[in-house]
C-alpha positions as CSV (number, residue, x, y, z in Angstrom):
1,M,-67.5,-26.6,71.3
2,K,-69.4,-23.5,70.6
3,K,-70.5,-22.7,67.1
4,V,-68.2,-19.7,66.9
5,S,-65.3,-21.9,67.9
6,L,-66.1,-24.3,65.1
7,I,-66.0,-21.5,62.6
8,A,-62.8,-20.1,64.0
9,A,-61.2,-23.5,63.8
10,A,-62.3,-23.9,60.2
11,V,-61.0,-20.5,59.3
12,A,-57.7,-21.2,61.0
13,S,-57.3,-24.6,59.3
14,T,-58.0,-23.0,55.9
15,L,-55.5,-20.2,56.5
16,A,-52.9,-22.8,57.6
17,A,-53.4,-24.8,54.5
18,G,-53.1,-21.7,52.4
19,T,-49.9,-20.7,54.2
20,A,-48.4,-24.2,53.6
21,F,-49.3,-24.0,49.9
22,A,-47.8,-20.5,49.6
23,A,-44.6,-21.7,51.3
24,G,-44.4,-24.5,48.8
25,T,-44.1,-22.0,46.0
26,D,-41.9,-19.5,47.8
27,V,-38.7,-18.7,45.8
28,T,-35.6,-20.2,47.4
29,T,-33.1,-19.4,44.6
30,D,-33.3,-16.7,42.0
31,G,-30.6,-15.3,39.8
32,W,-29.4,-14.2,36.4
33,E,-26.6,-15.7,34.3
34,V,-25.0,-13.8,31.3
35,H,-23.0,-15.7,28.8
36,G,-21.7,-14.6,25.4
37,Y,-19.5,-14.9,22.4
38,M,-17.6,-12.6,20.1
39,S,-15.7,-13.3,16.9
40,S,-14.1,-10.3,15.2
41,N,-12.4,-11.4,12.0
42,Y,-10.4,-8.5,10.4
43,R,-9.3,-10.2,7.1
44,M,-7.9,-8.6,4.0
45,V,-7.1,-9.5,0.4
46,D,-5.2,-6.9,-1.6
47,G,-6.3,-4.1,0.7
48,N,-10.0,-5.0,0.7
49,S,-12.2,-6.7,3.2
50,V,-13.4,-10.1,2.1
51,A,-16.8,-11.5,1.3
52,G,-17.7,-15.2,1.4
53,N,-16.2,-18.2,3.2
54,F,-14.2,-19.8,0.3
55,Q,-16.7,-22.8,0.2
56,K,-16.0,-23.7,3.8
57,S,-19.7,-24.4,4.4
58,D,-19.5,-27.3,1.9
59,Y,-16.5,-28.9,3.7
60,R,-14.0,-27.8,1.0
61,T,-11.8,-25.5,3.0
62,V,-10.9,-24.8,6.6
63,G,-9.1,-22.0,8.5
64,T,-9.7,-18.8,10.3
65,G,-9.5,-16.8,7.1
66,T,-12.5,-18.7,5.7
67,S,-14.8,-17.7,8.5
68,D,-17.0,-15.0,6.9
69,S,-18.5,-13.0,9.8
70,T,-16.5,-9.8,10.2
71,N,-17.9,-8.9,13.7
72,Q,-20.3,-11.4,15.3
73,V,-21.6,-10.8,18.8
74,E,-23.8,-13.1,20.8
75,F,-25.4,-12.8,24.3
76,V,-27.3,-15.5,26.2
77,I,-29.2,-14.2,29.2
78,K,-30.7,-16.9,31.5
79,K,-32.9,-16.4,34.6
80,H,-33.0,-19.5,36.8
81,T,-35.4,-19.7,39.7
82,E,-35.9,-22.5,42.2
83,Y,-38.9,-22.9,44.5
84,E,-39.5,-24.4,48.0
85,N,-41.4,-27.4,46.6
86,G,-38.5,-28.4,44.3
87,V,-39.9,-27.0,41.1
88,W,-37.5,-24.9,39.0
89,S,-37.8,-22.6,35.9
90,N,-35.4,-21.2,33.2
91,Y,-36.0,-18.3,31.0
92,V,-33.4,-18.1,28.2
93,V,-32.9,-15.4,25.6
94,R,-30.1,-15.6,23.0
95,S,-29.5,-12.6,20.8
96,E,-27.0,-12.3,18.0
97,F,-25.6,-9.6,15.7
98,G,-23.5,-9.8,12.6
99,N,-23.6,-13.5,11.8
100,G,-22.9,-13.8,8.1
101,N,-22.1,-10.1,7.6
102,T,-18.8,-9.5,5.8
103,Y,-18.7,-5.7,5.8
104,A,-16.4,-3.6,8.0
105,Y,-18.6,-0.8,9.5
106,S,-17.5,2.4,11.2
107,S,-19.2,3.5,14.4
108,D,-20.6,6.8,13.2
109,G,-23.8,6.9,15.2
110,A,-26.0,6.3,12.2
111,Q,-24.8,3.0,11.1
112,A,-26.8,1.2,8.3
113,V,-26.6,-2.5,8.4
114,D,-26.2,-3.7,4.8
115,D,-27.1,-7.2,5.6
116,N,-30.2,-9.3,5.9
117,D,-29.1,-11.0,9.1
118,G,-28.2,-8.1,11.4
119,F,-29.6,-8.2,14.9
120,A,-31.8,-11.2,15.7
121,V,-33.2,-13.1,18.6
122,K,-32.0,-16.7,18.1
123,E,-33.5,-18.3,21.2
124,A,-36.4,-17.3,23.5
125,F,-37.9,-20.1,25.6
126,V,-39.2,-21.0,29.0
127,E,-38.4,-24.3,30.7
128,L,-40.2,-25.8,33.7
129,G,-38.7,-28.7,35.7
130,A,-39.6,-31.0,38.6
131,L,-43.3,-30.3,38.3
132,P,-44.9,-32.7,40.8
133,Y,-47.2,-34.4,38.3
134,F,-44.2,-35.1,35.9
135,G,-41.5,-36.0,38.5
136,E,-38.3,-34.4,39.7
137,D,-36.3,-35.7,36.6
138,S,-38.7,-34.2,34.1
139,A,-39.0,-30.8,32.3
140,I,-41.1,-29.2,29.7
141,W,-40.2,-26.3,27.4
142,A,-41.8,-24.1,24.8
143,G,-40.6,-21.2,22.6
144,Q,-37.8,-20.7,20.0
145,R,-34.5,-22.5,20.5
146,Y,-31.6,-24.5,19.1
147,L,-32.2,-28.1,20.2
148,N,-29.4,-30.6,20.6
149,R,-26.7,-28.9,18.5
150,S,-23.4,-30.4,17.5
151,A,-20.7,-28.9,15.2
152,G,-17.2,-29.8,13.9
153,I,-14.4,-28.0,15.7
154,L,-12.5,-27.0,12.5
155,S,-15.3,-26.7,9.9
156,G,-17.5,-25.0,12.5
157,E,-20.5,-26.5,10.7
158,F,-23.5,-27.6,12.7
159,W,-24.5,-31.0,11.5
160,K,-27.1,-31.8,14.1
161,Q,-29.8,-29.5,15.5
162,S,-33.5,-28.5,15.4
163,S,-33.8,-24.8,15.0
164,G,-37.2,-23.2,15.2
165,V,-40.3,-22.6,17.4
166,G,-41.9,-25.5,19.2
167,A,-42.2,-27.4,22.5
168,G,-40.8,-30.5,24.1
169,F,-40.7,-32.8,27.1
170,E,-37.6,-34.4,28.7
171,T,-37.2,-36.9,31.5
172,K,-34.9,-39.7,32.7
173,L,-35.4,-43.2,31.2
174,A,-33.1,-45.9,32.6
175,G,-30.9,-43.2,33.9
176,N,-30.5,-41.6,30.5
177,K,-32.0,-38.3,29.2
178,F,-35.0,-39.0,27.0
179,G,-36.9,-36.4,25.1
180,V,-39.6,-35.7,22.6
181,A,-40.1,-32.4,20.8
182,I,-41.9,-30.8,17.9
183,V,-40.1,-27.8,16.1
184,S,-41.4,-25.8,13.1
185,A,-39.6,-23.4,10.8
186,D,-41.0,-21.4,7.9
187,S,-38.9,-21.4,4.7
188,L,-36.8,-18.4,3.9
189,I,-37.6,-18.8,0.2
190,D,-40.5,-16.8,-1.1
191,F,-42.7,-19.4,-2.8
192,S,-45.6,-18.1,-4.9
193,N,-48.0,-20.9,-4.1
194,E,-51.4,-19.1,-3.9
195,G,-50.0,-17.1,-0.9
196,K,-49.8,-20.2,1.3
197,R,-47.0,-20.3,3.9
198,R,-44.4,-23.1,3.5
199,T,-43.9,-24.6,7.0
200,R,-41.6,-27.4,7.8
201,T,-42.0,-29.4,11.1
202,S,-39.6,-31.8,12.7
203,H,-40.9,-34.4,15.2
204,D,-37.9,-35.3,17.4
205,V,-37.2,-38.3,19.6
206,Y,-33.9,-38.6,21.4
207,M,-32.0,-40.5,24.1
208,H,-28.7,-39.1,25.3
209,G,-25.9,-40.2,27.7
210,I,-26.2,-44.0,27.2
211,D,-23.2,-45.6,28.9
212,I,-21.3,-47.9,26.5
213,G,-18.2,-48.6,28.6
214,I,-15.7,-46.6,26.5
215,G,-17.9,-43.5,26.7
216,S,-21.5,-42.5,26.0
217,M,-23.8,-42.7,23.1
218,D,-26.6,-40.3,21.9
219,I,-29.4,-41.4,19.6
220,D,-31.5,-38.9,17.7
221,A,-34.4,-39.4,15.3
222,K,-36.5,-36.9,13.3
223,Y,-39.6,-37.2,11.1
224,I,-39.7,-34.0,9.0
225,K,-42.9,-32.9,7.4
226,Q,-43.6,-29.9,5.2
227,E,-46.9,-28.3,4.0
228,N,-48.1,-26.4,0.9
229,L,-45.8,-27.9,-1.7
230,D,-45.7,-26.4,-5.1
231,S,-47.5,-28.5,-7.7
232,D,-44.5,-28.3,-10.0
233,P,-42.4,-30.3,-9.8
234,S,-44.7,-33.0,-8.6
235,D,-42.0,-35.2,-7.2
236,Q,-41.1,-32.9,-4.3
237,A,-40.8,-34.8,-1.0
238,D,-43.4,-33.8,1.6
239,D,-41.8,-35.8,4.4
240,G,-38.7,-37.7,5.3
241,F,-36.9,-39.5,8.1
242,G,-33.5,-38.8,9.6
243,A,-31.5,-40.5,12.4
244,S,-28.1,-40.3,14.0
245,I,-25.9,-42.0,16.5
246,T,-23.2,-39.9,18.3
247,L,-20.3,-41.5,20.3
248,N,-18.6,-39.4,23.0
249,T,-15.3,-40.9,23.9
250,S,-11.6,-40.3,24.7
251,Y,-9.5,-39.3,21.7
252,Y,-9.6,-42.8,20.2
253,G,-8.1,-44.4,23.3
254,L,-5.6,-41.6,23.9
255,D,-5.7,-38.6,26.3
256,G,-8.3,-36.2,25.1
257,W,-11.9,-36.3,23.8
258,A,-13.6,-37.1,20.5
259,Q,-17.1,-37.0,19.2
260,T,-18.2,-39.2,16.3
261,G,-21.5,-39.0,14.5
262,I,-23.2,-41.2,11.9
263,A,-26.4,-39.9,10.3
264,Y,-28.8,-40.9,7.6
265,G,-31.7,-39.0,6.1
266,N,-34.1,-39.2,3.1
267,G,-36.7,-36.9,1.5
268,T,-37.0,-33.7,3.5
269,A,-34.4,-35.0,5.9
270,S,-31.7,-35.2,3.2
271,N,-29.7,-32.4,4.8
272,R,-27.3,-34.5,6.9
273,G,-30.4,-36.4,8.3
274,V,-30.7,-34.5,11.6
275,N,-29.9,-30.9,10.6
276,F,-33.3,-29.1,10.7
277,G,-34.2,-25.5,10.1
278,N,-35.6,-23.0,7.6
279,W,-32.6,-23.6,5.4
280,N,-33.7,-27.2,4.5
281,S,-33.9,-27.5,0.7
282,D,-36.9,-28.8,-1.3
283,F,-35.6,-32.3,-2.0
284,K,-37.2,-34.9,-4.1
285,D,-39.0,-38.0,-2.9
286,D,-36.1,-40.3,-3.6
287,T,-33.2,-38.2,-2.4
288,S,-31.1,-39.5,0.6
289,N,-27.7,-39.0,2.3
290,I,-25.2,-40.6,4.6
291,F,-23.1,-38.4,6.8
292,I,-20.2,-39.4,9.0
293,T,-18.0,-37.1,11.0
294,S,-15.4,-37.4,13.8
295,Y,-13.6,-34.7,15.6
296,G,-11.8,-34.0,18.8
297,V,-8.6,-32.9,20.6
298,W,-5.6,-35.1,21.5
299,N,-3.5,-33.9,24.5
300,I,-0.2,-35.2,23.1
301,S,2.0,-33.6,25.8
302,E,1.9,-30.8,28.3
303,K,2.7,-28.3,25.5
304,V,1.3,-29.9,22.4
305,Q,-2.4,-30.5,21.5
306,L,-3.8,-31.7,18.2
307,G,-7.4,-31.0,17.0
308,T,-8.7,-33.0,14.1
309,E,-11.9,-33.3,12.0
310,F,-13.0,-35.9,9.5
311,V,-16.1,-35.6,7.3
312,Y,-17.7,-38.0,4.8
313,H,-20.9,-36.9,3.1
314,D,-22.5,-38.9,0.4
315,L,-25.6,-37.4,-1.2
316,D,-27.9,-39.3,-3.6
317,M,-29.5,-36.2,-5.1
318,N,-31.2,-37.8,-8.2
319,G,-30.5,-34.6,-10.2
320,E,-31.6,-32.2,-7.4
321,W,-28.6,-30.0,-8.0
322,G,-28.1,-31.1,-11.5
323,A,-26.1,-34.1,-10.5
324,D,-27.2,-37.6,-9.4
325,T,-24.6,-38.1,-6.6
326,V,-22.2,-35.9,-4.8
327,T,-19.6,-37.2,-2.4
328,R,-17.4,-35.0,-0.1
329,I,-14.6,-36.2,2.0
330,M,-12.5,-33.8,4.2
331,F,-9.7,-34.2,6.7
332,A,-8.3,-31.3,8.7
333,A,-5.9,-31.0,11.6
334,R,-4.7,-28.1,13.8
335,P,-1.7,-28.7,16.1
336,S,-1.4,-26.1,18.9
337,I,2.0,-25.6,20.6
338,K,2.1,-23.8,24.0
339,M,5.1,-21.5,24.1
340,N,4.2,-20.3,27.6
341,D,1.0,-19.7,29.6
342,N,-0.1,-16.8,27.4
343,F,1.2,-17.5,23.9
344,R,0.9,-20.4,21.5
345,L,1.4,-21.2,17.9
346,E,-1.2,-22.8,15.7
347,F,-1.0,-24.5,12.3
348,T,-4.0,-25.6,10.3
349,G,-4.1,-27.9,7.3
350,G,-7.0,-29.4,5.4
351,V,-7.5,-31.5,2.3
352,S,-10.8,-32.4,0.8
353,Q,-12.2,-34.2,-2.3
354,E,-15.5,-33.7,-4.0
355,T,-16.7,-36.3,-6.5
356,V,-19.6,-35.3,-8.8
357,E,-21.3,-37.7,-11.0
358,D,-22.7,-36.2,-14.2
359,K,-20.2,-33.4,-13.7
360,G,-21.5,-31.4,-16.7
361,K,-24.9,-31.1,-15.1
362,A,-23.8,-29.8,-11.6
363,T,-25.4,-26.5,-10.9
364,W,-22.1,-25.0,-9.5
365,G,-20.1,-26.2,-12.5
366,R,-17.2,-28.7,-12.6
367,T,-14.8,-29.7,-15.3
368,N,-13.5,-32.7,-13.5
369,K,-15.4,-35.6,-11.8
370,D,-13.0,-35.4,-8.8
371,T,-11.8,-32.1,-7.5
372,M,-9.2,-31.6,-4.7
373,F,-9.1,-28.6,-2.3
374,Y,-6.3,-27.7,0.0
375,S,-6.0,-25.3,3.0
376,A,-3.0,-24.2,5.0
377,E,-2.8,-21.6,7.8
378,A,-0.2,-20.3,10.3
379,A,-1.1,-18.3,13.3
380,A,0.4,-16.7,16.5
381,V,-2.1,-16.7,19.4
382,F,-1.9,-14.2,22.2
383,T,-4.2,-15.4,25.0
384,V,-4.8,-15.4,28.7
385,N,-4.7,-19.2,28.7
386,A,-2.7,-21.1,26.1
387,D,-4.9,-24.2,26.2
388,Y,-6.4,-25.3,22.9
389,F,-9.7,-23.7,23.8
390,G,-8.2,-21.0,26.0
391,R,-10.1,-17.7,25.5
392,P,-10.1,-14.7,25.1
393,Q,-7.5,-14.5,22.5
394,I,-6.1,-12.4,19.6
395,K,-4.8,-14.3,16.7
396,P,-2.9,-12.8,13.7
397,Y,-2.9,-15.4,10.8
398,V,-2.2,-16.1,7.2
399,T,-4.5,-18.5,5.4
400,Y,-3.9,-20.0,1.9
401,V,-6.6,-21.9,0.0
402,T,-6.4,-23.5,-3.4
403,S,-8.2,-26.0,-5.6
404,E,-7.0,-28.6,-8.1
405,S,-5.7,-27.1,-11.4
406,D,-8.3,-26.7,-14.1
407,S,-11.1,-27.9,-11.8
408,G,-13.3,-24.9,-12.3
409,A,-13.6,-24.4,-8.6
410,N,-11.8,-21.0,-8.6
411,L,-11.5,-20.1,-4.9
412,S,-10.2,-16.6,-5.4
413,V,-12.1,-13.5,-4.4
414,D,-12.6,-12.5,-8.1
415,G,-13.6,-16.1,-9.0
416,K,-11.0,-16.3,-11.7
417,S,-8.0,-17.9,-9.9
418,E,-7.7,-21.3,-8.2
419,S,-6.1,-20.0,-5.0
420,E,-6.2,-17.1,-2.6
421,T,-4.2,-15.8,0.3
422,I,-6.0,-14.1,3.2
423,V,-4.2,-12.1,5.9
424,G,-6.1,-11.2,9.1
425,V,-6.3,-10.8,12.8
426,H,-9.0,-12.7,14.7
427,A,-10.3,-11.8,18.2
428,E,-12.5,-14.3,20.0
429,I,-14.0,-14.7,23.4
430,W,-16.7,-16.8,25.0
431,F,-17.8,-16.6,28.6
């Protein structure tokens, strides 16, 4: 073979190899997904819009009238791409407006948002999967996100999540999803500690989808560390450990579904153990808590469904909130009755008890050791699908909340009465 032929063969071979490599990274699937959520809660008391959630966030009340966001809008935009060599990528952005805002604004073209949490980007992360050196069942991610969230269906409270900026790795282990992640969040509180930033970091390990015969089990564990503690008080916790077990089953052996969570946390993980974000308080070294919740929907018949939620939260605060121990127990239920395909009736009831040791020292004030709270709601639901979770829907409702007489809880808008009645119309959609 002539020298020029050898060179030509080498060049051809190189070009062919390059073509093969390029083909391996060619895009085979590329597309955008748009999902979203809206909750517009037009609620009134004596002709005025309403501020606050009537202590719903502390598992004392439930109901549509206790949801405090007047007009909350959320969009999730996802770009999913697949490549010829099997690698895939996700780019996810979640934006939100109005979460926590209780004002009713007009659309005058020069709207001022009188709220600290107006428009915000809640998630922005990139995920890469099936990289050849990790395996087809593995993925890595980095950015800002909500990681592994779970919330009660009637309280609406997220009890498990890691919210912040970080990175993680997921794969399959014995057929189950296994992941590790590190997520950091800076405190919202302005600490004057020589200008140093207060950063909390959660180190997460989890395994989800473990088959237990009657359903599946998820295991989550977090080691939470924080830096730049104030020198006073000196007993502030600089770390803590939290863990939870979640059971995903039928509705306790009946037709439907249920999710049951048991969590423990101490030190910096004393907020339900596995609930991490910039809202975590500065707990003491020897604080701890046990959190148990169970919620789900029972399909009683073709026309009747029942949603329920139970919460038990025992906090050993060692005087953190002025009280040594606080125990909260709540049970709530919402039967939904299908009148036809596009209309249903809903009734919501809730009862909760809060027990505060050293009641005279509690920072929120109590005159009784045990305080009872009661919630009741009736609603007519106009919807395109009368299933329990059928959306979109428009729901006129009346909510009544009250606390035990002479308890000092005072659930009214003016903070002077023990009860309040809220009248409203709630519009909701997710897609």
